[in-house]
Structure formats: C-alpha cells, structure tokens
TIVO-2410 file (N, C-alpha, C; in nm, 3 decimals):
# residues 108
REC num residu      c1      c2      c3 atome chaine
REC   1      M   5.052  -4.276   2.346     N      A
REC   1      M   4.957  -4.256   2.237    CA      A
REC   1      M   4.898  -4.392   2.197     C      A
REC   2      F   4.770  -4.396   2.173     N      A
REC   2      F   4.700  -4.519   2.137    CA      A
REC   2      F   4.728  -4.557   1.993     C      A
REC   3      D   4.759  -4.685   1.970     N      A
REC   3      D   4.790  -4.736   1.837    CA      A
REC   3      D   4.664  -4.794   1.773     C      A
REC   4      R   4.599  -4.714   1.692     N      A
REC   4      R   4.475  -4.755   1.625    CA      A
REC   4      R   4.497  -4.867   1.525     C      A
REC   5      S   4.617  -4.877   1.469     N      A
REC   5      S   4.642  -4.974   1.362    CA      A
REC   5      S   4.622  -5.117   1.410     C      A
REC   6      Q   4.662  -5.148   1.532     N      A
REC   6      Q   4.644  -5.284   1.584    CA      A
REC   6      Q   4.496  -5.316   1.604     C      A
REC   7      L   4.421  -5.220   1.652     N      A
REC   7      L   4.277  -5.239   1.670    CA      A
REC   7      L   4.208  -5.256   1.535     C      A
REC   8      M   4.252  -5.180   1.437     N      A
REC   8      M   4.190  -5.183   1.304    CA      A
REC   8      M   4.217  -5.312   1.229     C      A
REC   9      K   4.333  -5.372   1.248     N      A
REC   9      K   4.374  -5.488   1.168    CA      A
REC   9      K   4.271  -5.601   1.174     C      A
REC  10      G   4.244  -5.651   1.291     N      A
REC  10      G   4.147  -5.760   1.305    CA      A
REC  10      G   4.006  -5.716   1.275     C      A
REC  11      T   3.975  -5.594   1.311     N      A
REC  11      T   3.841  -5.542   1.287    CA      A
REC  11      T   3.813  -5.533   1.137     C      A
REC  12      L   3.909  -5.485   1.060     N      A
REC  12      L   3.889  -5.473   0.916    CA      A
REC  12      L   3.869  -5.607   0.849     C      A
REC  13      E   3.945  -5.708   0.891     N      A
REC  13      E   3.927  -5.840   0.832    CA      A
REC  13      E   3.784  -5.888   0.851     C      A
REC  14      G   3.734  -5.875   0.974     N      A
REC  14      G   3.597  -5.918   1.002    CA      A
REC  14      G   3.495  -5.837   0.924     C      A
REC  15      C   3.515  -5.707   0.915     N      A
REC  15      C   3.422  -5.621   0.842    CA      A
REC  15      C   3.423  -5.652   0.692     C      A
REC  16      I   3.539  -5.681   0.639     N      A
REC  16      I   3.549  -5.718   0.497    CA      A
REC  16      I   3.471  -5.848   0.472     C      A
REC  17      L   3.485  -5.944   0.562     N      A
REC  17      L   3.408  -6.068   0.547    CA      A
REC  17      L   3.258  -6.040   0.549     C      A
REC  18      L   3.215  -5.952   0.638     N      A
REC  18      L   3.072  -5.920   0.647    CA      A
REC  18      L   3.023  -5.851   0.519     C      A
REC  19      I   3.103  -5.761   0.465     N      A
REC  19      I   3.065  -5.692   0.341    CA      A
REC  19      I   3.056  -5.790   0.224     C      A
REC  20      I   3.158  -5.875   0.212     N      A
REC  20      I   3.157  -5.973   0.103    CA      A
REC  20      I   3.042  -6.073   0.122     C      A
REC  21      G   3.008  -6.101   0.247     N      A
REC  21      G   2.897  -6.192   0.275    CA      A
REC  21      G   2.763  -6.140   0.229     C      A
REC  22      R   2.749  -6.011   0.217     N      A
REC  22      R   2.623  -5.951   0.172    CA      A
REC  22      R   2.606  -5.962   0.021     C      A
REC  23      E   2.718  -5.950  -0.052     N      A
REC  23      E   2.713  -5.961  -0.197    CA      A
REC  23      E   2.854  -5.979  -0.252     C      A
REC  24      T   2.864  -6.049  -0.364     N      A
REC  24      T   2.992  -6.063  -0.433    CA      A
REC  24      T   3.035  -5.924  -0.478     C      A
REC  25      T   3.160  -5.890  -0.452     N      A
REC  25      T   3.205  -5.753  -0.479    CA      A
REC  25      T   3.355  -5.753  -0.507     C      A
REC  26      Y   3.408  -5.638  -0.543     N      A
REC  26      Y   3.550  -5.625  -0.578    CA      A
REC  26      Y   3.618  -5.526  -0.483     C      A
REC  27      G   3.751  -5.526  -0.485     N      A
REC  27      G   3.831  -5.453  -0.387    CA      A
REC  27      G   3.797  -5.306  -0.371     C      A
REC  28      Y   3.790  -5.233  -0.481     N      A
REC  28      Y   3.763  -5.089  -0.471    CA      A
REC  28      Y   3.626  -5.063  -0.410     C      A
REC  29      E   3.529  -5.144  -0.448     N      A
REC  29      E   3.394  -5.127  -0.392    CA      A
REC  29      E   3.392  -5.157  -0.241     C      A
REC  30      I   3.470  -5.256  -0.199     N      A
REC  30      I   3.482  -5.286  -0.056    CA      A
REC  30      I   3.539  -5.165   0.017     C      A
REC  31      M   3.644  -5.106  -0.038     N      A
REC  31      M   3.705  -4.988   0.021    CA      A
REC  31      M   3.604  -4.873   0.032     C      A
REC  32      E   3.530  -4.849  -0.074     N      A
REC  32      E   3.429  -4.743  -0.073    CA      A
REC  32      E   3.322  -4.767   0.034     C      A
REC  33      K   3.279  -4.891   0.048     N      A
REC  33      K   3.179  -4.923   0.150    CA      A
REC  33      K   3.234  -4.900   0.290     C      A
REC  34      L   3.358  -4.941   0.313     N      A
REC  34      L   3.420  -4.918   0.443    CA      A
REC  34      L   3.425  -4.769   0.475     C      A
REC  35      I   3.460  -4.688   0.377     N      A
REC  35      I   3.464  -4.543   0.396    CA      A
REC  35      I   3.324  -4.490   0.427     C      A
REC  36      Q   3.224  -4.538   0.355     N      A
REC  36      Q   3.086  -4.495   0.380    CA      A
REC  36      Q   3.041  -4.529   0.521     C      A
REC  37      Y   3.088  -4.643   0.574     N      A
REC  37      Y   3.052  -4.685   0.710    CA      A
REC  37      Y   3.131  -4.611   0.817     C      A
REC  38      G   3.229  -4.530   0.777     N      A
REC  38      G   3.301  -4.449   0.874    CA      A
REC  38      G   3.446  -4.485   0.896     C      A
REC  39      F   3.499  -4.580   0.820     N      A
REC  39      F   3.641  -4.613   0.829    CA      A
REC  39      F   3.719  -4.515   0.744     C      A
REC  40      S   3.743  -4.398   0.800     N      A
REC  40      S   3.815  -4.295   0.724    CA      A
REC  40      S   3.961  -4.333   0.711     C      A
REC  41      G   4.023  -4.286   0.606     N      A
REC  41      G   4.165  -4.310   0.586    CA      A
REC  41      G   4.199  -4.446   0.529     C      A
REC  42      I   4.099  -4.525   0.490     N      A
REC  42      I   4.125  -4.655   0.429    CA      A
REC  42      I   4.179  -4.634   0.288     C      A
REC  43      R   4.282  -4.708   0.255     N      A
REC  43      R   4.345  -4.697   0.124    CA      A
REC  43      R   4.350  -4.835   0.058     C      A
REC  44      E   4.368  -4.834  -0.074     N      A
REC  44      E   4.380  -4.959  -0.147    CA      A
REC  44      E   4.497  -5.042  -0.094     C      A
REC  45      G   4.604  -4.975  -0.054     N      A
REC  45      G   4.720  -5.044   0.000    CA      A
REC  45      G   4.692  -5.116   0.131     C      A
REC  46      T   4.581  -5.084   0.194     N      A
REC  46      T   4.538  -5.154   0.315    CA      A
REC  46      T   4.446  -5.271   0.279     C      A
REC  47      I   4.356  -5.249   0.186     N      A
REC  47      I   4.253  -5.348   0.153    CA      A
REC  47      I   4.309  -5.468   0.078     C      A
REC  48      Y   4.387  -5.445  -0.024     N      A
REC  48      Y   4.430  -5.557  -0.109    CA      A
REC  48      Y   4.516  -5.660  -0.036     C      A
REC  49      P   4.610  -5.621   0.051     N      A
REC  49      P   4.682  -5.724   0.127    CA      A
REC  49      P   4.589  -5.807   0.217     C      A
REC  50      L   4.488  -5.742   0.272     N      A
REC  50      L   4.391  -5.816   0.354    CA      A
REC  50      L   4.312  -5.915   0.270     C      A
REC  51      L   4.275  -5.876   0.150     N      A
REC  51      L   4.204  -5.967   0.060    CA      A
REC  51      L   4.291  -6.087   0.024     C      A
REC  52      V   4.418  -6.062  -0.002     N      A
REC  52      V   4.511  -6.172  -0.033    CA      A
REC  52      V   4.521  -6.266   0.086     C      A
REC  53      R   4.534  -6.210   0.206     N      A
REC  53      R   4.544  -6.292   0.326    CA      A
REC  53      R   4.418  -6.375   0.348     C      A
REC  54      L   4.300  -6.314   0.330     N      A
REC  54      L   4.174  -6.386   0.347    CA      A
REC  54      L   4.159  -6.496   0.244     C      A
REC  55      E   4.209  -6.471   0.124     N      A
REC  55      E   4.201  -6.573   0.019    CA      A
REC  55      E   4.298  -6.688   0.050     C      A
REC  56      K   4.415  -6.657   0.100     N      A
REC  56      K   4.511  -6.762   0.138    CA      A
REC  56      K   4.457  -6.849   0.252     C      A
REC  57      K   4.381  -6.787   0.342     N      A
REC  57      K   4.318  -6.861   0.452    CA      A
REC  57      K   4.194  -6.938   0.405     C      A
REC  58      Q   4.160  -6.922   0.278     N      A
REC  58      Q   4.043  -6.985   0.215    CA      A
REC  58      Q   3.911  -6.942   0.279     C      A
REC  59      L   3.908  -6.817   0.324     N      A
REC  59      L   3.785  -6.759   0.377    CA      A
REC  59      L   3.705  -6.691   0.267     C      A
REC  60      I   3.776  -6.649   0.162     N      A
REC  60      I   3.711  -6.593   0.043    CA      A
REC  60      I   3.770  -6.659  -0.080     C      A
REC  61      A   3.695  -6.652  -0.188     N      A
REC  61      A   3.743  -6.701  -0.318    CA      A
REC  61      A   3.716  -6.591  -0.419     C      A
REC  62      S   3.784  -6.598  -0.532     N      A
REC  62      S   3.770  -6.489  -0.630    CA      A
REC  62      S   3.755  -6.544  -0.770     C      A
REC  63      E   3.704  -6.455  -0.854     N      A
REC  63      E   3.695  -6.484  -0.997    CA      A
REC  63      E   3.700  -6.351  -1.071     C      A
REC  64      Y   3.757  -6.355  -1.189     N      A
REC  64      Y   3.762  -6.234  -1.271    CA      A
REC  64      Y   3.635  -6.224  -1.354     C      A
REC  65      R   3.582  -6.101  -1.361     N      A
REC  65      R   3.464  -6.074  -1.442    CA      A
REC  65      R   3.492  -5.953  -1.531     C      A
REC  66      I   3.432  -5.955  -1.645     N      A
REC  66      I   3.446  -5.844  -1.739    CA      A
REC  66      I   3.380  -5.720  -1.680     C      A
REC  67      S   3.447  -5.608  -1.693     N      A
REC  67      S   3.393  -5.481  -1.645    CA      A
REC  67      S   3.356  -5.394  -1.764     C      A
REC  68      P   3.240  -5.330  -1.760     N      A
REC  68      P   3.202  -5.242  -1.869    CA      A
REC  68      P   3.286  -5.114  -1.874     C      A
REC  69      L   3.362  -5.089  -1.768     N      A
REC  69      L   3.438  -4.964  -1.757    CA      A
REC  69      L   3.587  -4.981  -1.778     C      A
REC  70      G   3.632  -5.097  -1.821     N      A
REC  70      G   3.775  -5.116  -1.840    CA      A
REC  70      G   3.815  -5.260  -1.827     C      A
REC  71      P   3.931  -5.284  -1.766     N      A
REC  71      P   3.980  -5.421  -1.754    CA      A
REC  71      P   3.893  -5.505  -1.661     C      A
REC  72      S   3.910  -5.637  -1.669     N      A
REC  72      S   3.835  -5.727  -1.582    CA      A
REC  72      S   3.864  -5.695  -1.436     C      A
REC  73      R   3.765  -5.723  -1.352     N      A
REC  73      R   3.779  -5.700  -1.208    CA      A
REC  73      R   3.778  -5.834  -1.136     C      A
REC  74      K   3.850  -5.839  -1.025     N      A
REC  74      K   3.853  -5.958  -0.942    CA      A
REC  74      K   3.742  -5.945  -0.838     C      A
REC  75      Y   3.641  -6.031  -0.849     N      A
REC  75      Y   3.528  -6.030  -0.757    CA      A
REC  75      Y   3.548  -6.137  -0.650     C      A
REC  76      Y   3.507  -6.104  -0.529     N      A
REC  76      Y   3.525  -6.193  -0.415    CA      A
REC  76      Y   3.391  -6.239  -0.360     C      A
REC  77      H   3.389  -6.363  -0.314     N      A
REC  77      H   3.272  -6.416  -0.243    CA      A
REC  77      H   3.322  -6.502  -0.127     C      A
REC  78      L   3.237  -6.523  -0.028     N      A
REC  78      L   3.275  -6.602   0.088    CA      A
REC  78      L   3.273  -6.751   0.056     C      A
REC  79      T   3.362  -6.822   0.117     N      A
REC  79      T   3.358  -6.968   0.116    CA      A
REC  79      T   3.272  -7.010   0.237     C      A
REC  80      D   3.246  -7.138   0.250     N      A
REC  80      D   3.171  -7.184   0.367    CA      A
REC  80      D   3.246  -7.150   0.496     C      A
REC  81      S   3.378  -7.168   0.492     N      A
REC  81      S   3.461  -7.135   0.607    CA      A
REC  81      S   3.457  -6.985   0.636     C      A
REC  82      G   3.454  -6.904   0.531     N      A
REC  82      G   3.445  -6.759   0.547    CA      A
REC  82      G   3.314  -6.716   0.606     C      A
REC  83      R   3.208  -6.784   0.567     N      A
REC  83      R   3.074  -6.752   0.621    CA      A
REC  83      R   3.072  -6.782   0.771     C      A
REC  84      K   3.130  -6.896   0.810     N      A
REC  84      K   3.135  -6.932   0.952    CA      A
REC  84      K   3.221  -6.833   1.029     C      A
REC  85      T   3.335  -6.794   0.972     N      A
REC  85      T   3.423  -6.698   1.038    CA      A
REC  85      T   3.355  -6.562   1.053     C      A
REC  86      A   3.279  -6.520   0.953     N      A
REC  86      A   3.206  -6.393   0.960    CA      A
REC  86      A   3.103  -6.398   1.073     C      A
REC  87      E   3.035  -6.510   1.087     N      A
REC  87      E   2.938  -6.525   1.196    CA      A
REC  87      E   3.007  -6.520   1.333     C      A
REC  88      E   3.122  -6.587   1.342     N      A
REC  88      E   3.199  -6.586   1.467    CA      A
REC  88      E   3.250  -6.445   1.500     C      A
REC  89      F   3.297  -6.373   1.398     N      A
REC  89      F   3.342  -6.236   1.418    CA      A
REC  89      F   3.227  -6.150   1.469     C      A
REC  90      S   3.111  -6.164   1.407     N      A
REC  90      S   2.995  -6.084   1.446    CA      A
REC  90      S   2.957  -6.108   1.592     C      A
REC  91      A   2.954  -6.234   1.633     N      A
REC  91      A   2.920  -6.267   1.772    CA      A
REC  91      A   3.026  -6.214   1.868     C      A
REC  92      A   3.153  -6.232   1.834     N      A
REC  92      A   3.261  -6.183   1.919    CA      A
REC  92      A   3.258  -6.031   1.930     C      A
REC  93      W   3.232  -5.965   1.817     N      A
REC  93      W   3.226  -5.818   1.818    CA      A
REC  93      W   3.113  -5.769   1.908     C      A
REC  94      Q   2.999  -5.834   1.902     N      A
REC  94      Q   2.887  -5.795   1.988    CA      A
REC  94      Q   2.928  -5.803   2.135     C      A
REC  95      D   2.992  -5.913   2.174     N      A
REC  95      D   3.035  -5.930   2.313    CA      A
REC  95      D   3.135  -5.823   2.354     C      A
REC  96      I   3.236  -5.802   2.269     N      A
REC  96      I   3.342  -5.706   2.301    CA      A
REC  96      I   3.287  -5.563   2.305     C      A
REC  97      S   3.208  -5.527   2.204     N      A
REC  97      S   3.158  -5.390   2.199    CA      A
REC  97      S   3.064  -5.361   2.315     C      A
REC  98      Q   2.985  -5.458   2.356     N      A
REC  98      Q   2.897  -5.438   2.472    CA      A
REC  98      Q   2.978  -5.418   2.599     C      A
REC  99      A   3.085  -5.496   2.615     N      A
REC  99      A   3.170  -5.481   2.732    CA      A
REC  99      A   3.236  -5.344   2.735     C      A
REC 100      V   3.288  -5.299   2.622     N      A
REC 100      V   3.351  -5.168   2.615    CA      A
REC 100      V   3.248  -5.059   2.642     C      A
REC 101      E   3.130  -5.072   2.587     N      A
REC 101      E   3.024  -4.972   2.611    CA      A
REC 101      E   2.988  -4.964   2.757     C      A
REC 102      R   2.984  -5.078   2.825     N      A
REC 102      R   2.954  -5.076   2.970    CA      A
REC 102      R   3.062  -5.000   3.046     C      A
REC 103      I   3.187  -5.021   3.007     N      A
REC 103      I   3.296  -4.949   3.072    CA      A
REC 103      I   3.286  -4.799   3.044     C      A
REC 104      L   3.260  -4.763   2.919     N      A
REC 104      L   3.249  -4.621   2.882    CA      A
REC 104      L   3.131  -4.555   2.952     C      A
REC 105      D   3.020  -4.625   2.964     N      A
REC 105      D   2.901  -4.569   3.030    CA      A
REC 105      D   2.923  -4.544   3.178     C      A
REC 106      R   3.010  -4.621   3.239     N      A
REC 106      R   3.038  -4.605   3.382    CA      A
REC 106      R   3.150  -4.503   3.406     C      A
REC 107      G   3.208  -4.454   3.299     N      A
REC 107      G   3.313  -4.354   3.312    CA      A
REC 107      G   3.442  -4.409   3.369     C      A
REC 108      E   3.460  -4.539   3.355     N      A
REC 108      E   3.583  -4.601   3.409    CA      A
REC 108      E   3.696  -4.596   3.309     C      A
***
C-alpha cells in the first residue's frame, strides 16, 4: 500500500510557503486554502506543527494581531530565506511533476 503521508510532508511545507508568500495569513486560513486547493483531510494538528518547524528554520516569521472575532491571531509572513526556499520548491516541483506526468502519459 502506498504511504501518502511521506509524499505529503515535504509537499505541504512547500505549499504552505507558497500560500504565505502570497499574503500574510494565519494557521486556520492556511488550512482552509489547502482544503480549497484539494488537500482533503488536512487538520489543524497537521498544519500547526509544520508552521512551528518552518518558523524554527527561519523560513517564516510571525506576529500576533487583534482579531475582530475573538482572541488575537498569529499571522505568518515569509522571511527572505523563506521566499528563496519557496522559489526553489516551485522550480523543483515543476521538474518532478513534469517527470511524473511523462511517466504516467506513457503508461509505465
């Protein structure tokens, strides 16, 4: 049986960087966007540890902002290193996805 979790781990980190790179955002909103893009089954328990890891790697930084709907929210934005890593992920993903598509198209 194929283990999707290993494939998802690195992919999610890169996708989270790309989402944060588009606009400063918070954890729940990131999760909702991932679900909208087709990452079904994503849970907060998956997203928040990844955000902590990305912040420890100094790829993202955070700040608390007042929320009109309740307690303050932790908003994330990319660091310069995070922006570079997002670009590298995007280029690598293009190469990998094209290679996989060529294999799938040939029925191999």
